[in-house]
C-alpha positions in Angstrom: 63.7 125.9 66.2 62.7 128.7 63.9 65.2 130.5 61.6 64.7 133.8 59.8 67.0 135.2 57.1 66.8 138.9 56.2 68.3 139.7 52.8 68.6 143.3 51.6 68.1 143.8 47.9 71.2 144.0 45.8 72.5 147.4 44.6 69.9 149.2 42.5 70.1 151.6 39.6 69.3 155.3 39.7 70.1 155.7 36.0 66.5 156.3 34.9 65.1 159.0 37.1 61.6 158.6 35.4 61.1 155.3 37.1 59.2 155.1 40.4 61.3 153.9 43.3 59.3 150.7 43.4 60.3 149.9 39.8 64.0 150.5 39.9 66.1 147.6 38.6 69.5 146.3 39.8 72.6 148.0 38.5 75.7 146.2 37.2 77.1 145.6 40.7 73.7 144.3 41.9 73.5 142.0 38.9 76.9 140.6 39.9 76.3 140.4 43.7 72.9 138.8 43.8 73.7 135.6 41.9 77.1 135.4 43.6 75.6 135.6 47.1 72.8 133.3 46.2 75.1 130.6 45.0 77.4 131.1 48.0 74.5 130.6 50.4 73.1 127.6 48.5 76.5 126.0 48.5 76.5 126.0 52.3 73.2 124.0 52.4 71.1 127.1 53.2 67.6 126.2 52.1 64.7 128.2 53.5 61.3 126.6 53.3 59.9 129.7 51.6 61.2 133.0 50.0 59.1 136.1 50.7 59.9 139.3 48.9 58.9 142.9 48.8 57.1 143.7 45.6 59.8 146.2 44.6 61.6 145.2 41.4 65.0 145.3 42.9 64.0 143.1 45.9 62.1 140.6 43.7 65.0 140.4 41.3 67.3 139.6 44.1 64.9 137.0 45.5 64.7 135.4 42.0 68.5 135.0 42.0 68.3 133.1 45.3 65.4 131.0 44.0 67.4 130.0 40.9 70.5 129.1 43.0 68.2 126.9 45.1 66.8 125.2 42.0 63.4 126.8 42.5 61.1 128.5 40.1 61.0 132.2 40.9 57.2 132.0 40.5 57.2 130.2 43.9 58.4 133.4 45.7 55.7 135.0 47.8 55.3 138.7 47.0 54.4 140.6 50.1 53.6 144.3 49.4 53.8 145.2 53.1 57.6 144.7 53.1 58.0 147.6 50.8 58.3 150.8 52.9 57.6 148.8 56.1 58.9 149.9 59.4 60.3 147.4 61.9 56.9 146.9 63.7 55.4 145.7 60.4 58.2 143.2 59.7 57.9 141.9 63.3 54.1 141.5 62.7 54.7 139.6 59.4 57.2 137.3 61.2 54.6 136.6 63.9 52.0 135.6 61.3 54.2 133.2 59.3 52.9 129.7 58.6 53.9 127.4 61.5 54.8 124.7 59.0 57.7 126.8 57.9 60.9 126.3 60.0 63.1 128.6 58.0 61.9 131.7 56.1 63.8 134.3 54.0 62.6 137.8 53.7 63.9 140.1 50.8 63.5 143.8 51.5 65.0 147.1 52.3 66.9 149.4 54.5 66.8 151.1 56.9 64.2 148.6 58.2 66.3 145.5 57.8 69.2 147.0 59.7 66.8 148.1 62.5 65.2 144.6 62.7 68.6 142.9 62.7 69.7 145.0 65.6 66.7 143.9 67.6 68.2 140.4 67.5 71.9 141.3 68.0 73.0 140.1 71.4 76.4 141.8 72.0 77.0 143.8 68.9 75.5 146.5 66.7 75.1 146.7 62.9 75.5 150.2 61.6 74.2 149.4 58.1 73.2 146.2 56.4 74.9 146.6 53.0 73.1 145.9 49.7 72.7 142.2 49.2 73.7 141.8 52.9 72.3 138.7 54.6 71.4 138.3 58.3 70.7 134.9 59.7 68.7 134.8 62.9 67.9 131.7 64.9 65.6 131.0 67.8 66.3 127.5 69.2 63.5 127.9 71.7 60.7 129.1 69.4 58.1 126.5 68.5 55.9 129.1 66.8 56.6 132.3 64.9 54.8 134.5 67.4 57.3 133.3 70.0 60.3 134.2 67.7 61.8 137.0 69.7 64.9 138.1 71.7 66.6 137.1 73.9 66.3 133.5 72.6 66.3 134.6 68.9 69.8 136.0 68.0 71.8 136.9 65.0 74.0 133.9 64.1 75.7 135.1 60.9 76.0 138.1 58.6 77.2 137.9 55.0 77.7 140.7 52.5 79.4 141.0 49.1 82.5 143.0 50.2 83.5 140.0 52.3 84.1 138.1 49.1 85.1 140.8 46.6 
C-alpha cells in the first residue's frame, strides 16, 4: 500500500509587499496553525517516511513544524522546487517518480494545485478549496509502486484543517 499526504502551507503574511511571493513568511495565524496541526497529526501516529516541501518559505516553514512534531530535524526535509507554482500534471509526475522504498510521503505545497490534485482522488465528493494548513490523506491499498498510485484504487481517506479544531 502507498499513502500520500498533501499539506497546504499555513496562512502566509502579505504585510511586506517588497517580498517576492516565494519569500513570504507565515502570519500569526499560520504560526499558530502549523505547529497545532503538526502535533495533532503526530499524536495520531501519522508518520510519513519522508517530508517533501516546496522551496517557498511559507511551505518549508510549515513542513518544519511537522518535522519537529515528528521529532525529526527540519534539515531532513527534501526541498523540491518543482512543487512551487506546479500544476497538477507536475505533482502527479513527482508522485510517480517517488522512491519505491517510501510507503508514505507527505508533500507541502500550494493551492490551487493541491485542491485540484485532491479532487482527482475524491471518490464521491468534491473539495471546493483546501484551506491553509489543510491536510488531505490519500491511500492506495493496491499500489505496489508510485507510478501505479492512481484512482480509482487511490482515494481520499481523511481531510483535516485548522477550523475543525478552532
